[in-house]
BATOR-21886 format. One record per residue: residue number from 1; residue in three letters; x, y, z of N, C-alpha, C, O in turn. Coordinates in Angstrom, 2 decimals, always signed. Atoms other than C-alpha are relative to their C-alpha. Example, Ala and Ser with C-alpha at 12.3 -4.5 7.8 and 13.67 -1.06 7.14 Angstrom:
% BATOR-21886
<1 "Ala" <+0.89 -1.19 +0.00> <+12.30 -4.50 +7.80> <+0.90 +1.20 +0.00> <+1.94 +1.18 +0.66>> <2 "Ser" <-0.82 -1.19 -0.06> <+13.67 -1.06 +7.14> <-0.77 +1.09 +0.73> <-0.26 +2.20 +0.90>> 
This chain:
% BATOR-21886
<1 "Met" <+0.81 +0.31 -0.58> <+173.77 +67.70 -131.74> <-1.15 +0.73 -0.29> <-0.93 +1.94 -0.35>> <2 "Thr" <+1.19 -0.93 +0.21> <+170.22 +69.02 -132.44> <-0.80 -0.20 +1.10> <-0.78 -1.17 +1.85>> <3 "Glu" <+1.02 +0.03 -0.87> <+167.42 +70.13 -130.37> <-0.98 -1.07 -0.23> <-1.39 -1.33 -1.36>> <4 "Thr" <+1.18 +0.71 -0.01> <+164.90 +67.75 -129.54> <-1.34 +0.16 -0.28> <-2.02 +0.74 +0.57>> <5 "Pro" <+1.18 -0.64 +0.18> <+161.79 +68.08 -131.18> <-1.03 -0.83 +0.70> <-2.20 -0.55 +0.45>> <6 "Thr" <+0.90 +0.68 -0.75> <+160.09 +65.68 -128.96> <+0.12 +0.28 +1.54> <+1.23 +0.60 +1.96>> <7 "Pro" <-0.01 -0.07 -1.31> <+159.04 +65.93 -125.12> <+1.28 -0.90 +0.35> <+1.74 -1.83 -0.32>> <8 "Arg" <-0.93 +0.75 -0.45> <+161.77 +64.89 -122.89> <+0.11 -1.54 +0.16> <+1.19 -2.11 +0.06>> <9 "Gly" <+0.15 +1.32 -0.03> <+160.52 +61.34 -122.43> <-0.06 -0.73 -1.34> <-0.17 -1.95 -1.28>> <10 "Thr" <+0.19 +0.54 +1.48> <+160.31 +60.56 -126.22> <+1.26 -0.02 -0.90> <+1.49 +1.02 -1.53>> <11 "Pro" <-0.98 -0.25 +0.91> <+163.40 +59.75 -128.18> <-0.55 +0.21 -1.50> <-1.73 +0.09 -1.82>> <12 "Pro" <+0.51 -0.12 +1.62> <+163.18 +60.36 -132.00> <-0.54 -1.36 -0.60> <-0.01 -2.46 -0.49>> <13 "Ser" <+0.52 +1.19 +0.76> <+161.09 +58.11 -133.94> <+0.64 -0.27 -1.20> <+1.18 +0.63 -1.84>> <14 "Thr" <-0.61 +0.35 +1.23> <+162.33 +55.99 -136.84> <-0.65 +0.96 -1.14> <+0.08 +1.29 -2.07>> <15 "Lys" <+0.25 -1.05 +1.29> <+160.28 +58.39 -139.23> <+1.07 +1.68 +0.28> <+1.77 +2.33 -0.50>> <16 "Glu" <-0.96 -1.10 -0.18> <+162.01 +61.33 -137.52> <+1.30 +0.21 -0.41> <+1.88 +1.20 -0.87>> <17 "Leu" <-1.62 -0.01 +0.47> <+165.39 +60.08 -138.06> <+0.01 +0.07 -1.39> <+0.88 +0.78 -1.89>> <18 "Gly" <-0.12 +0.16 +1.27> <+164.52 +59.26 -141.65> <+0.07 +1.63 -0.30> <+1.07 +2.13 -0.80>> <19 "Arg" <+0.23 -1.31 +0.31> <+163.26 +62.92 -141.92> <+1.49 +0.76 +0.28> <+2.02 +1.34 -0.67>> <20 "Ser" <-1.08 -0.77 -0.43> <+166.38 +64.43 -140.13> <+1.33 -0.60 -0.69> <+2.28 +0.18 -0.70>> <21 "Leu" <-0.94 +0.56 +1.09> <+168.80 +62.37 -142.31> <+0.06 -0.27 -1.29> <+1.04 -0.20 -2.03>> <22 "Gly" <+0.20 +0.20 +1.45> <+167.49 +61.56 -145.33> <+0.59 -1.29 -0.49> <+0.27 -2.36 +0.04>> <23 "Pro" <-0.94 +1.25 +0.48> <+169.96 +59.08 -147.38> <+0.68 -0.11 +1.00> <+0.96 -1.30 +1.01>> <24 "Lys" <-1.17 +0.24 -0.72> <+172.34 +59.26 -144.67> <-0.49 -1.28 +1.24> <+0.28 -1.87 +2.00>> <25 "Val" <+0.66 +0.87 -0.95> <+169.82 +56.98 -142.59> <+0.58 -1.46 -0.26> <+0.45 -2.37 +0.56>> <26 "Ala" <-0.63 +1.32 +0.14> <+171.62 +54.10 -144.09> <+1.40 +0.30 +0.55> <+2.09 -0.71 +0.72>> <27 "Leu" <-1.28 +0.05 -0.55> <+174.76 +55.28 -142.73> <-0.21 -0.23 +1.70> <+0.69 -0.75 +2.37>> <28 "Trp" <+0.38 -0.23 -1.45> <+173.07 +55.65 -139.06> <-0.03 -1.78 +0.09> <+0.53 -2.44 +0.97>> <29 "Asp" <+0.44 +1.95 -0.28> <+171.93 +51.47 -139.65> <+1.42 -0.31 -0.21> <+1.82 -0.88 +0.81>> <30 "Gly" <-1.31 +0.37 +0.10> <+175.45 +50.89 -140.68> <+1.00 +0.06 +1.12> <+1.81 -0.84 +1.36>> <31 "Val" <-0.81 -0.06 -1.33> <+177.14 +52.25 -137.49> <-0.82 -1.10 +1.03> <-0.23 -1.95 +1.69>> <32 "Val" <+0.71 +0.60 -1.03> <+174.17 +50.75 -135.45> <+0.24 -1.70 -0.13> <+0.34 -2.42 +0.86>> <33 "Glu" <-0.33 +1.64 +0.36> <+174.83 +46.92 -137.26> <+1.52 -0.04 +0.27> <+1.88 -1.15 +0.67>> <34 "Met" <-1.50 -0.21 -0.68> <+178.65 +47.83 -136.41> <+0.21 -0.48 +1.14> <+0.98 -1.39 +1.45>> <35 "Gly" <-0.41 +0.32 -1.44> <+178.24 +47.92 -132.86> <-0.66 -1.37 +0.26> <-0.11 -2.07 +1.10>> <36 "Lys" <+0.47 +1.17 -0.41> <+176.08 +44.93 -132.75> <+0.76 -1.28 -0.54> <+0.45 -2.43 -0.22>> <37 "Glu" <-1.05 +1.00 +0.29> <+178.99 +43.01 -134.49> <+1.00 -0.29 +1.27> <+1.61 -1.34 +1.48>> <38 "Phe" <-0.82 -0.18 -1.13> <+180.80 +44.03 -131.32> <-0.69 -0.87 +0.86> <+0.03 -1.56 +1.58>> <39 "Gly" <+0.59 +0.51 -1.32> <+178.23 +42.51 -129.02> <-0.73 +0.79 +0.67> <-1.29 +0.46 +1.71>> <40 "Ala" <+0.52 -0.91 -0.86> <+176.87 +45.74 -128.22> <-1.75 +0.32 -0.17> <-2.38 +0.22 -1.22>> <41 "Thr" <+1.63 -0.06 -0.17> <+173.09 +46.42 -127.18> <+0.13 +1.65 -0.33> <+1.17 +2.25 -0.08>> <42 "Trp" <+0.20 -1.27 +0.07> <+171.83 +50.01 -128.18> <-1.37 +0.50 +0.79> <-2.34 -0.23 +1.02>> <43 "Arg" <+1.08 -0.62 -0.72> <+169.49 +52.36 -126.35> <+0.01 +1.53 +0.14> <+1.06 +2.07 +0.49>> <44 "Trp" <+0.06 -1.34 -0.03> <+168.40 +55.91 -126.42> <+0.08 +0.58 +1.35> <-0.52 +0.17 +2.34>> <45 "Met" <-0.09 -0.53 -1.53> <+169.48 +58.12 -123.62> <+0.17 +1.56 -0.30> <+0.70 +2.09 -1.27>> <46 "His" <+0.38 -1.46 +0.28> <+168.66 +61.71 -123.06> <+0.99 +1.12 +1.06> <+0.87 +1.06 +2.29>> <47 "Ser" <-0.80 -1.07 -0.58> <+171.12 +64.58 -121.89> <-0.63 +1.01 +0.46> <-1.26 +1.72 -0.32>> <48 "Glu" <+0.78 -1.22 -0.68> <+169.75 +67.07 -119.45> <+0.82 +1.12 -0.21> <+0.31 +2.24 -0.19>> <49 "Ala" <-0.81 -1.29 +0.18> <+172.66 +69.32 -120.07> <+0.01 +0.53 -1.27> <+0.17 +1.75 -1.37>> <50 "Thr" <+0.34 -0.48 +1.16> <+172.18 +69.59 -123.63> <-1.27 +0.00 -0.86> <-1.47 +0.40 -2.01>> <51 "Asn" <+1.58 +0.20 +0.70> <+168.40 +68.68 -124.11> <+0.17 -0.92 -1.31> <-0.59 -0.73 -2.25>> <52 "Thr" <+0.00 +0.63 +1.40> <+169.43 +66.25 -126.89> <-0.02 -1.61 +0.37> <+0.26 -2.11 +1.46>> <53 "Trp" <+0.04 +1.51 -0.31> <+169.01 +62.52 -127.29> <+1.30 -0.53 -0.75> <+1.77 +0.13 -1.68>> <54 "Ser" <-0.81 +0.50 +0.74> <+171.79 +60.03 -128.27> <-0.34 -1.12 +0.04> <-1.13 -1.46 +0.93>> <55 "Tyr" <+0.41 +1.50 +0.22> <+171.55 +56.42 -129.44> <+1.64 -0.72 +0.49> <+2.70 -0.66 -0.14>> <56 "Arg" <-1.30 +0.42 -0.60> <+174.22 +54.70 -127.17> <+0.16 -1.65 -0.07> <-0.77 -2.44 +0.06>> <57 "Ala" <-0.14 +1.45 +0.09> <+175.78 +51.29 -127.56> <+0.90 -0.53 +1.38> <+1.96 -0.01 +1.73>> <58 "Tyr" <-0.54 +0.56 -1.08> <+176.64 +49.16 -124.47> <+0.62 -1.33 -0.08> <-0.12 -2.21 -0.53>> <59 "Leu" <-0.50 +1.48 +0.01> <+178.85 +46.05 -124.25> <-0.57 -0.96 +1.14> <-1.16 -0.44 +2.09>> <60 "Pro" <+0.44 +0.79 -0.97> <+177.95 +43.26 -122.20> <+0.61 +0.28 +1.35> <+1.83 +0.38 +1.49>> <61 "Gly" <-0.67 -0.46 -1.11> <+178.22 +44.14 -118.55> <-0.53 +1.67 +0.19> <-0.07 +2.46 +1.01>> <62 "Asp" <+0.21 -1.64 +0.01> <+176.74 +47.64 -119.06> <+0.96 +1.09 -0.33> <+0.94 +2.28 +0.01>> <63 "Arg" <-1.32 -1.15 +0.12> <+179.90 +49.19 -120.28> <-0.13 +0.74 -1.36> <-0.41 +0.13 -2.39>> <64 "Phe" <+0.27 -1.00 +1.01> <+179.72 +52.34 -122.61> <+0.96 -0.60 -0.97> <+2.02 -1.15 -0.66>> <65 "Phe" <-0.98 +0.39 +1.14> <+181.07 +51.54 -126.26> <-0.15 +1.22 -0.58> <+0.88 +1.89 -0.54>> <66 "Ala" <-0.16 -0.82 +1.21> <+180.00 +54.19 -128.64> <-1.29 +0.80 +0.12> <-2.10 +0.36 +0.94>> <67 "Ala" <+1.09 -0.69 +0.10> <+177.25 +56.84 -129.32> <-0.27 +0.37 -1.38> <+0.71 +0.51 -2.12>> <68 "Leu" <+0.45 -0.74 +1.04> <+175.35 +58.12 -132.21> <-0.99 +1.38 +0.47> <-1.98 +1.41 +1.20>> <69 "Ser" <+1.08 -1.33 +0.09> <+173.84 +61.70 -132.41> <-0.12 +0.63 -1.32> <+0.54 +0.58 -2.36>> <70 "Leu" <+0.43 -0.77 +1.53> <+172.18 +63.72 -134.85> <+0.86 +1.40 +0.10> <+0.92 +1.89 +1.23>> <71 "Thr" <-0.39 -1.32 +0.16> <+173.99 +67.02 -135.82> <-0.52 +0.76 -1.13> <-1.29 +0.24 -1.94>> <72 "Pro" <+0.91 -0.78 +0.99> <+172.97 +69.80 -138.02> <+0.53 -0.57 -1.57> <-0.24 -0.51 -2.52>> <73 "Glu" <-0.61 +0.54 +1.07> <+175.36 +68.19 -140.77> <-0.35 -1.39 -0.33> <-0.06 -1.96 -1.39>> <74 "Gly" <+0.49 +1.35 +0.29> <+173.77 +64.86 -140.22> <+0.08 -1.06 +1.28> <-0.79 -1.24 +2.14>> <75 "Leu" <-0.30 +0.77 -1.52> <+175.47 +62.36 -137.54> <+1.30 -0.23 +0.39> <+2.14 -0.40 -0.49>> <76 "Glu" <-1.51 +0.36 -0.20> <+178.57 +61.73 -135.87> <+0.00 -1.30 +1.33> <-0.84 -1.47 +2.22>> <77 "Ala" <-0.33 +1.30 -0.98> <+179.68 +58.67 -133.73> <+0.97 +0.54 +1.16> <+1.87 +1.22 +0.65>> <78 "Ser" <-0.70 -0.47 -0.99> <+181.45 +59.60 -130.30> <+0.45 -1.49 +0.74> <-0.34 -2.42 +0.91>> <79 "Leu" <-0.75 +1.02 -0.83> <+183.63 +57.08 -128.46> <+1.46 +0.62 +0.79> <+2.11 +1.62 +0.50>> <80 "Asn" <-1.34 -0.51 -0.69> <+186.62 +57.40 -126.08> <+1.03 -1.28 -0.28> <+0.68 -2.46 -0.30>> <81 "Leu" <-1.22 +0.63 +0.25> <+190.16 +55.97 -126.83> <+1.11 +0.15 +0.96> <+1.32 +1.32 +1.27>> <82 "Lys" <-0.86 -0.43 -0.95> <+192.92 +55.66 -124.37> <+1.33 -0.08 -0.81> <+1.50 -0.87 -1.75>> <83 "Thr" <-1.24 -0.26 +0.42> <+196.35 +56.65 -125.20> <+0.86 -1.39 -0.85> <+1.49 -1.37 -1.90>> <84 "Glu" <-0.80 +1.16 +0.58> <+197.74 +53.02 -125.74> <-0.64 -0.86 -1.29> <-0.05 -1.70 -1.97>> <85 "Glu" <+0.94 +0.72 +0.70> <+194.67 +51.93 -127.86> <+0.38 +0.53 -1.56> <-0.08 -0.04 -2.55>> <86 "Trp" <-0.05 -0.85 +1.34> <+195.93 +54.37 -130.86> <+0.96 -0.94 -0.80> <+0.97 -1.01 -2.03>> <87 "Asp" <-0.91 +1.01 +0.85> <+198.78 +51.51 -131.47> <-0.68 -0.78 -0.85> <-0.07 -1.41 -1.72>> <88 "Tyr" <+0.88 +0.98 +0.72> <+195.83 +49.67 -132.92> <-0.76 +0.78 -1.35> <-1.41 +0.22 -2.23>> <89 "Val" <+0.77 -0.89 +1.23> <+194.53 +52.51 -135.41> <+0.89 +0.33 -0.82> <+1.89 +0.93 -0.43>> <90 "Ser" <-0.78 -0.22 +1.25> <+196.02 +52.76 -138.74> <-0.84 +0.30 -1.34> <-1.77 -0.48 -1.54>> <91 "Gly" <+0.75 -0.31 +0.95> <+194.61 +54.24 -141.86> <+0.35 -0.62 -1.29> <+1.55 -0.85 -1.47>> <92 "Glu" <+0.05 +0.73 +0.91> <+194.05 +52.58 -144.99> <+0.51 +0.69 -1.25> <+1.26 +0.20 -2.10>> <93 "Thr" <+0.13 -1.20 +1.20> <+193.85 +55.78 -147.41> <+0.41 +0.93 +0.47> <+0.37 +1.02 +1.70>> <94 "Pro" <-0.33 -1.18 -0.40> <+195.17 +59.00 -147.37> <-0.80 +0.94 +0.59> <-0.27 +1.84 +1.25>> <95 "Glu" <+1.33 -0.70 -0.84> <+191.85 +60.58 -146.08> <+0.05 -0.90 +1.49> <+0.12 -0.35 +2.59>> <96 "Glu" <-0.03 +0.55 -1.62> <+191.88 +57.95 -143.14> <+1.08 +0.32 +0.68> <+0.91 +0.47 +1.89>> <97 "Arg" <-0.98 -0.42 -0.80> <+195.33 +58.87 -142.23> <-0.15 +1.44 +0.57> <+0.07 +1.80 +1.73>> <98 "Val" <+0.28 -1.47 -0.44> <+194.47 +62.57 -142.32> <-0.98 +0.13 +1.31> <-0.66 +0.80 +2.29>> <99 "Leu" <+0.85 +0.06 -1.18> <+191.44 +61.93 -139.94> <+0.65 -0.64 +1.00> <+0.69 +0.01 +2.05>> <100 "Phe" <-0.82 +0.59 -1.34> <+193.46 +59.58 -137.58> <+0.85 +0.90 +0.50> <+0.83 +1.00 +1.72>> <101 "Asp" <-0.79 -0.97 -0.63> <+195.96 +62.28 -137.15> <-0.35 +0.95 +0.62> <+0.13 +1.36 +1.68>> <102 "Asp" <+0.79 -1.06 -0.66> <+193.50 +64.96 -136.81> <-0.66 -0.51 +1.34> <-0.71 +0.42 +2.15>> <103 "Leu" <+0.64 +0.49 -0.72> <+191.71 +62.86 -134.29> <+0.98 -0.39 +1.43> <+0.69 -0.22 +2.62>> <104 "Arg" <-1.20 +0.05 -1.03> <+194.96 +61.93 -132.35> <+0.46 +1.09 +0.50> <+0.69 +1.10 +1.71>> <105 "Ala" <-0.46 -1.24 -0.37> <+196.12 +65.39 -132.23> <-0.84 +0.65 +1.14> <-0.39 +1.09 +2.20>> <106 "Arg" <+0.97 -0.51 -0.88> <+192.76 +66.53 -130.69> <-0.15 -0.81 +1.33> <-0.37 -0.17 +2.36>> <107 "Ala" <-0.27 +0.71 -1.27> <+192.98 +63.73 -128.05> <+0.99 +0.31 +0.90> <+0.82 +0.43 +2.11>> <108 "Thr" <-1.16 -0.42 -0.66> <+196.39 +64.61 -127.20> <-0.16 +1.27 +0.63> <-0.10 +1.33 +1.85>> <109 "Ala" <+0.51 -1.28 -0.27> <+195.53 +68.13 -126.97> <-0.89 +0.08 +1.44> <-0.74 +0.71 +2.49>> <110 "Ser" <+1.23 -0.04 -1.49> <+192.58 +67.47 -124.43> <+0.77 -0.42 +1.34> <+0.48 +0.15 +2.40>> <111 "Gly" <-0.77 +0.30 -0.87> <+195.00 +65.86 -122.25> <-0.87 -1.10 +1.17> <-0.59 -1.35 +2.35>> <112 "Asp" <+0.71 +0.90 -0.64> <+192.46 +63.43 -121.17> <+0.50 -1.47 -0.41> <+0.96 -1.71 -1.52>> <113 "Asp" <-0.37 +1.62 +0.60> <+193.17 +59.36 -121.14> <-1.06 -0.71 +1.10> <-0.94 -0.81 +2.32>> <114 "Pro" <+0.23 +0.15 +1.60> <+190.73 +58.03 -122.58> <-0.51 +1.33 -0.04> <-1.01 +1.96 +0.90>> <115 "Ala" <+0.41 -1.04 +0.63> <+190.04 +60.87 -124.78> <-1.11 -0.08 -0.95> <-1.04 -0.97 -1.79>> <116 "Trp" <+1.20 +0.03 +0.58> <+186.62 +61.62 -126.30> <+0.50 +0.26 -1.41> <+1.39 +1.09 -1.61>> <117 "Leu" <-0.08 -0.19 +1.37> <+186.59 +61.32 -130.14> <-1.59 +0.21 -0.67> <-2.52 -0.52 -0.32>> <118 "His" <+1.10 -0.38 +0.65> <+183.77 +62.86 -132.33> <+0.41 -0.11 -1.34> <+1.17 +0.69 -1.88>> <119 "Val" <-0.23 +0.21 +1.42> <+183.80 +61.36 -135.72> <-1.26 +0.19 -0.82> <-2.30 -0.46 -0.72>> <120 "Pro" <+1.30 -0.23 +0.97> <+181.53 +62.85 -138.41> <-0.21 -1.32 -0.98> <+0.67 -2.06 -1.42>> <121 "Ile" <+0.34 +1.64 +0.95> <+179.79 +59.84 -140.50> <-0.70 +0.80 -1.12> <-1.85 +1.24 -1.06>> <122 "Glu" <+0.59 -0.55 +1.37> <+179.35 +61.30 -144.02> <-0.14 -0.91 -1.11> <-1.01 -0.62 -1.93>> <123 "Ser" <+0.18 +0.87 +1.11> <+179.79 +58.37 -146.45> <+0.56 -1.31 +0.48> <+0.96 -1.52 +1.62>> <124 "Ser" <-0.24 +1.69 -0.40> <+180.58 +54.62 -146.44> <+1.46 -0.01 +0.30> <+1.83 -0.90 +1.06>> <125 "Ala" <-1.30 -0.15 -0.65> <+184.47 +55.78 -146.04> <-0.06 +0.29 +1.23> <+0.82 -0.16 +1.97>> <126 "Ser" <-0.11 -0.46 -1.36> <+183.56 +57.27 -142.94> <-0.38 -1.45 +1.05> <+0.18 -1.65 +2.12>> <127 "Leu" <+0.17 +1.25 -0.66> <+182.09 +53.79 -141.74> <+1.45 -0.98 -0.06> <+1.87 -1.68 +0.86>> <128 "Ser" <-1.42 +0.92 -0.22> <+185.43 +52.03 -142.59> <+0.75 +0.63 +0.76> <+1.38 -0.15 +1.48>> <129 "Ala" <-0.95 -0.97 -1.17> <+187.36 +54.62 -140.50> <-0.27 -0.06 +1.35> <+0.59 -0.01 +2.24>> <130 "Leu" <+0.36 +0.18 -1.32> <+184.94 +54.22 -137.58> <+0.23 -1.53 +0.42> <+0.43 -1.77 +1.61>> <131 "Ala" <-0.07 +1.19 -0.04> <+185.23 +50.41 -138.10> <+1.45 -0.19 +0.88> <+1.64 -0.93 +1.84>> <132 "Arg" <-1.57 +0.28 -0.43> <+189.09 +50.77 -137.38> <+0.15 +0.67 +1.61> <+0.91 +0.22 +2.46>> <133 "Leu" <-0.02 -0.56 -1.46> <+188.52 +52.94 -134.17> <-0.92 -0.78 +0.89> <-0.77 -0.75 +2.11>> <134 "Leu" <+0.79 +0.99 -1.05> <+185.87 +50.48 -132.80> <+0.60 -0.93 +0.24> <+0.53 -1.37 +1.38>> <135 "Phe" <-0.97 +1.39 -0.08> <+188.27 +47.47 -133.48> <+0.96 +0.70 +1.29> <+1.20 -0.03 +2.26>> <136 "Ala" <-1.21 -0.49 -1.12> <+190.81 +49.61 -131.07> <-0.76 +0.21 +1.40> <-0.42 -0.19 +2.51>> <137 "Arg" <+0.90 +0.02 -1.31> <+188.11 +50.47 -128.69> <-0.49 -1.13 +0.46> <-0.55 -1.20 +1.68>> <138 "Gly" <+0.55 +1.41 -0.45> <+186.63 +46.82 -128.51> <+0.99 -0.92 +0.80> <+0.63 -1.82 +1.55>> <139 "Arg" <-0.73 +0.83 -0.63> <+189.80 +45.46 -127.39> <-0.05 +0.18 +1.40> <+0.07 -0.79 +2.14>> <140 "Arg" <+0.02 +0.04 -1.34> <+189.53 +46.97 -124.11> <-0.67 -0.75 +1.11> <-1.89 -0.64 +1.20>> <141 "Ile" <+0.51 +0.90 -1.01> <+188.86 +44.72 -121.30> <-0.62 +0.79 +1.01> <+0.04 +1.70 +1.53>> <142 "Gln" <+0.56 -0.74 -1.15> <+186.43 +46.03 -118.77> <-0.98 -0.88 +0.92> <-1.81 -1.70 +0.52>> <143 "Ala" <+1.05 +0.90 -1.03> <+184.65 +44.57 -115.61> <-1.09 +0.67 -0.15> <-1.24 +1.87 -0.37>> <144 "Pro" <+1.56 -0.70 +0.02> <+180.98 +44.78 -115.60> <-0.25 +0.87 +1.01> <+0.43 +0.95 +2.03>> <145 "Arg" <+0.21 -1.02 -1.09> <+179.44 +47.42 -113.77> <-0.70 -0.58 +1.04> <-1.48 -1.50 +0.81>> <146 "Ser" <+0.97 +0.79 -1.05> <+177.98 +46.56 -110.30> <-1.23 +0.70 -0.13> <-1.44 +1.84 -0.56>> <147 "Lys" <+1.36 -0.83 +0.06> <+174.37 +46.97 -109.94> <-0.33 +1.30 +0.95> <-1.29 +2.04 +0.73>> <148 "Lys" <+0.19 -1.04 -0.89> <+174.67 +49.45 -107.15> <+0.88 +1.24 -0.29> <+2.10 +1.31 -0.48>> <149 "Arg" <-0.63 -1.52 +0.54> <+175.24 +53.15 -107.95> <+0.26 +0.94 +1.09> <-0.68 +1.36 +1.76>> <150 "His" <-0.32 -1.04 -1.60> <+176.66 +55.40 -105.09> <-0.08 +1.26 -0.68> <+0.66 +1.66 -1.57>> <151 "Arg" <+0.32 -1.59 +0.21> <+175.25 +58.84 -105.44> <+0.06 +0.98 +0.89> <-0.22 +2.14 +0.56>> 
């Protein structure tokens, strides 16, 4: 994630994204479209803890689905998978299998269930791998959030 060049209340503009990502902006757009195919809506959210912006996808019922963040290398997608959801993830290419083995090992080592995955988006092959992860994540049935938040 990168430091936000804009004030707290202003997410990066399309022009700033284009400058930050260069030709990788097409990959950003590909991830956004993929999320929309799952029925997700996207919105910018600011993290006070890291002072960064992420573009987050929410499924109907205001349920978190995935996030896109700028990184020094370009961009990454973040999502969480439960242990049993890994049964629906399989790589088609040797590179995907290595990526999924690495992500699964990190998820297992974290001890969390669901565990957070951070997937670098570097090429169109990354989009294919992310689609497989989102498919597994999209199978999860979640009740809509209640309107009241307890604080």
